[in-house]
Steps between C-alpha positions, in 0.01 A plus 500: 500500500618847538444822322298479181152504368260262669217327329294818478792737433559604860845509653594234752659657812551408856439732793712450803373649831686544829351606833736665744490432876372857555177628363679711236326353206555218245785509258419375142731401220394393151711227336503383135609139566471233776875529570480889533202453741683237702804736524274799596334291774834391635612872503195596691564232760859625533365854563306369801148449353305267728260375234585464126247384244505466124200553274514316172325228302165623639618399858662649802796304610712501813864544423555131580224388265622722224856377532370151429344615175840630380667170598229290327538721190857370451398132522 
């Protein structure tokens, strides 16, 4: 998958969200590929975000669930 027209000419993107420990607001990053989304999620965790989710494929994934989709894509 990745960036490119979908079946109905829409772009496929992944939205990575991180929630900080303080109520400052959610940080969002848009990624073009699964690998970019996984890297963005990892970076948010390194920045101290307590909850990181990835929205893609019509689902909301936890970071752990999404990482498995990247591993399974290589198989």
